[in-house]
Steps between C-alpha positions, in 0.01 A plus 500: 500500500411233753299189415434161657602196298490123516809289435415196293841349436867542581802376308869511581735618226867598521490558872180703488134433573267569211151593612182457298223715643162648408328824598121498527452792263609608154813716497614619159854462371529879488426518872768242574756677284472812714676306776774343287857549618670676208837352597396133518183494294324321785214613724614495862240391756486433874337172607316480831375156599189481718462229763141380465515380863576852620233715660278648230428864433135435586606364841717807555206723411273316746756533782528874453122540482478324837775717649308809388175367652678454834650850477160661431341304785781588743572865425244613243724539196726292280805695391803300382661561841212336690475219247869419551461524877220242505678282248796479736266444795326207330836347401614519864176336616535226241859394560782556746744479208539795260373432148417684179160455342667541160693176564197291595381217282134465407406275793683719754322806368162322516562403863607855589189648336280257697683607819428867427134431427467303823658792689245733340212274600629469856557875537181606323673674210234576234570458130398777260493246217337157493695242697526266201705772330740507794614137477680273260355183654121511507468178705725636776300821501170312522637288784607811694154649442352188660748506786444866588133514397558761229266518204685381191317762292474812717764449769242574769425263788324190369381151579601162363260351254471160336473519124398135478169457678516298821139393489194577706492376857867403522695605808787723380706389800504147357592608145848432362577850381806384307263339249333831413608815322512794739512875453475798731243764397339801660122535491453685170721272288344195665153624404624576149650151466167340589311725260739449206608142558852412606659442159392839363596672828844337503567601141394858570729541801781266386489287813396149591463287807788284616519161667707479816691217661387391846802685642398819322143469625642488854728797425211722398310383809190396311259253655 
């Protein structure tokens, strides 16, 4: 039997550490007794402590989804061999120093995922799933969509749109774009957003516009 538990309290007694823990389900005494050591009368367990700063399983899943997308784009199929090949390729592109993705912390994994997505945008790698399902940082994804003019909904080529109206007759070249929410959309989603209204559209597709710094506006080359 393997279960996850939470430790609520520890106490030291006679050179030992007493652990008070809870399991988020009901386990009967009879079930516990099946694992009792007949020699000691105790139930022997292994404790594995999880570092909450370590890369998450969801991040690991996203990485491997992206490796498979690259493999399908490059050679037409995504066997474990090709997935591993492109995993190693992306690691080499990312850093001159060898590293293990399993040893990354959350922030390092987030940065690596953003690097892979940017590679995909640059190379024209299509996603079979929605892009928002291929990232763990929606704002970074939306920024890369703006930078590479990829629709945040469909992944197809798109154009940058202001969510907050600029106003009739104003010269867009004189507008401070950092003061407005921006999103990149292709034609069909853009038409849908106007027809539905932004709030309903954003809720439907689980996206929103983002505000950029002046430096980011320059980076995406938007005037």
